[in-house]
C-alpha positions in Angstrom: 28.2 -23.9 8.3 27.0 -27.5 8.2 28.1 -29.7 5.7 25.0 -31.8 5.3 22.0 -29.7 5.0 19.1 -29.2 2.9 16.9 -26.2 2.8 13.2 -26.5 2.0 10.7 -23.8 1.6 7.1 -23.5 3.8 4.2 -24.9 1.4 1.6 -22.1 0.3 -1.1 -21.6 2.8 -3.6 -20.2 0.0 -4.7 -22.5 -3.0 -3.8 -20.3 -6.1 -6.9 -18.8 -8.0 -7.9 -20.3 -11.3 -8.1 -18.3 -14.7 -11.7 -17.6 -14.4 -11.4 -16.0 -11.1 -8.3 -14.1 -12.1 -10.1 -12.7 -15.1 -13.4 -11.5 -12.8 -11.2 -9.7 -10.3 -8.5 -8.2 -12.3 -10.7 -5.3 -13.6 -12.2 -4.7 -9.9 -8.9 -4.5 -8.2 -7.4 -1.2 -7.3 -5.0 0.1 -4.3 -1.7 -1.0 -2.7 -1.5 -3.8 -0.1 1.0 -4.7 2.3 0.7 -7.2 5.4 3.0 -7.7 8.6 2.9 -6.5 12.1 3.0 -2.8 12.5 5.2 -3.4 15.7 7.7 -4.9 13.4 7.7 -1.7 11.3 11.6 -1.4 11.3 11.8 -5.0 9.9 8.8 -4.7 7.5 10.3 -1.4 6.3 6.9 0.2 6.5 9.0 3.8 7.2 10.6 3.4 3.7 7.1 2.2 2.1 5.7 5.2 3.3 8.4 7.4 1.9 8.2 5.7 -1.3 4.5 6.1 -1.6 4.6 9.9 -0.6 6.8 10.5 -3.7 4.1 9.4 -6.1 0.8 9.7 -4.1 -0.1 13.1 -5.8 0.3 11.8 -8.9 -2.1 9.1 -8.3 -4.9 10.7 -6.4 -7.1 7.5 -6.5 -4.8 5.2 -5.4 -4.1 4.2 -1.4 -2.1 2.2 0.8 -3.2 -0.3 2.8 -1.4 -1.9 5.6 -2.8 -5.0 7.1 -1.4 -6.2 10.5 -1.6 -5.8 14.4 0.6 -3.9 16.6 1.2 -1.6 19.7 -0.5 2.0 20.0 2.7 3.8 19.7 3.7 2.0 16.6 0.8 3.0 14.9 1.0 6.2 16.2 4.5 6.4 14.7 3.3 5.3 11.2 0.5 7.8 11.4 2.9 10.5 12.4 5.2 9.5 9.8 2.3 9.8 7.1 1.2 12.8 8.4 4.6 14.8 8.0 4.9 13.5 4.5 1.5 15.0 3.7 -0.3 11.4 2.9 -2.2 10.9 6.2 -5.7 10.4 4.3 -4.0 8.0 1.6 -2.4 5.6 4.3 -4.7 3.2 6.2 -3.8 1.2 9.0 -6.2 -2.0 8.9 -5.0 -3.7 12.2 -5.2 -7.4 12.3 -7.5 -8.9 10.0 -8.5 -12.7 9.3 -9.7 -11.9 6.1 -6.2 -11.5 4.3 -7.2 -13.6 1.3 -10.1 -11.6 0.5 -7.9 -8.3 1.1 -5.6 -9.7 -1.3 -8.3 -10.3 -3.7 -9.4 -6.7 -3.7 -6.0 -5.0 -4.1 -4.0 -4.6 -7.1 -0.6 -4.3 -6.2 1.4 -6.0 -3.3 4.2 -4.5 -2.1 7.0 -6.0 0.3 9.3 -3.5 1.7 11.1 -5.6 4.3 14.8 -4.9 5.5 15.1 -8.5 5.8 13.2 -11.8 5.7 13.2 -15.6 5.7 11.0 -17.0 3.3 7.9 -14.3 3.2 4.7 -16.3 3.1 2.8 -13.2 2.6 4.5 -12.6 -0.7 3.9 -16.2 -1.8 -0.1 -15.5 -0.6 -0.1 -12.2 -2.6 1.2 -14.2 -5.9 -1.1 -16.8 -5.4 -3.8 -14.4 -5.3 -2.7 -13.1 -8.6 -1.6 -9.7 -7.3 1.0 -7.7 -9.3 4.1 -7.7 -6.6 7.0 -5.7 -6.1 9.5 -6.3 -3.6 13.0 -5.0 -2.0 15.8 -7.4 -3.1 16.6 -7.9 0.8 19.2 -10.3 1.8 17.0 -13.4 1.7 13.3 -14.1 0.6 12.2 -12.2 -2.4 14.8 -13.3 -5.0 14.0 -17.0 -4.0 10.1 -16.3 -4.8 10.1 -13.6 -7.6 11.5 -13.9 -11.3 12.3 -10.3 -11.7 10.2 -8.8 -14.6 8.1 -12.3 -15.0 6.1 -12.8 -11.9 6.9 -9.8 -10.1 9.3 -7.0 -9.8 12.7 -6.7 -7.8 14.0 -3.4 -6.4 17.5 -2.7 -5.2 17.4 -3.2 -1.2 15.8 0.2 0.7 16.2 2.2 -2.3 12.9 4.5 -1.9 13.1 6.2 -5.3 13.5 2.8 -7.0 10.6 1.3 -5.3 8.3 4.6 -6.0 9.4 4.4 -9.6 8.3 0.5 -9.6 4.8 1.2 -8.0 4.1 4.2 -10.3 5.1 1.6 -13.3 2.8 -0.9 -12.1 0.0 1.7 -11.5 0.6 2.8 -15.0 0.6 0.0 -16.8 -2.4 -2.2 -16.8 -1.0 -4.8 -19.1 2.2 -5.4 -17.4 -0.1 -5.7 -13.9 -2.1 -8.2 -15.6 0.8 -10.3 -17.0 2.8 -10.5 -13.6 -0.4 -11.4 -11.9 -1.4 -14.1 -14.2 2.5 -15.5 -14.5 2.5 -15.3 -10.6 -0.5 -17.6 -10.3 1.3 -20.0 -12.6 4.8 -20.0 -11.0 4.0 -19.7 -7.3 2.4 -23.4 -7.6 5.9 -24.7 -7.2 5.3 -23.8 -3.6 2.1 -26.1 -3.7 1.8 -28.3 -0.7 1.9 -31.5 -2.9 5.3 -30.4 -4.1 6.7 -29.4 -1.1 5.7 -32.8 0.8 7.2 -34.5 -2.6 10.6 -32.8 -1.4 10.3 -34.2 1.9 9.4 -37.6 0.9 12.4 -37.6 -1.6 14.8 -36.2 1.4 13.7 -38.9 3.8 14.3 -41.6 1.3 17.8 -40.4 0.3 18.7 -40.2 4.1 17.4 -43.6 4.4 19.3 -44.9 1.6 22.4 -43.7 2.9 21.6 -45.6 6.3 21.4 -49.0 4.5 
């Protein structure tokens, strides 16, 4: 609604890992990770993520889903109940609040963002900075500003649980694709680096000051 507006993204909070670290981590990684407050499970779409995982869980018995985030007991209980009802209670792990998110990302292979809506999801940029193969629902805003589909991540029709399950399955089965997406993510996500975002702010301030003259 504003005539004069500029949208600037938040900068990365994690420095992207280098190629040497990516190579050393890649073959040690496994499992699926998502991050977010469990009390916000409706916004974060954790219910649909669990439904998607339940579709393919039996096909990949050595892959689990980990959810990192704080929340109220009732919300944890709901997520546990849903996993139990879908027969995957032993495969879905609620990690609670974690201070070691960066290390968690380095130890997991696939990151899933299942949100119903977002702003600019920093957890997705952080996962890409750590070379994770990322898949996200193409919700109203956010993921499609970060992921270049099939280049540095995978975008899925918003809240289509079957398609999300298919995409996760594709990444589990295709090690080469996981590798390429993670590698490209490290390179492409650097456009959100602190220096580049600071440069955008400085350019904006210069333009504003020049208009005042």
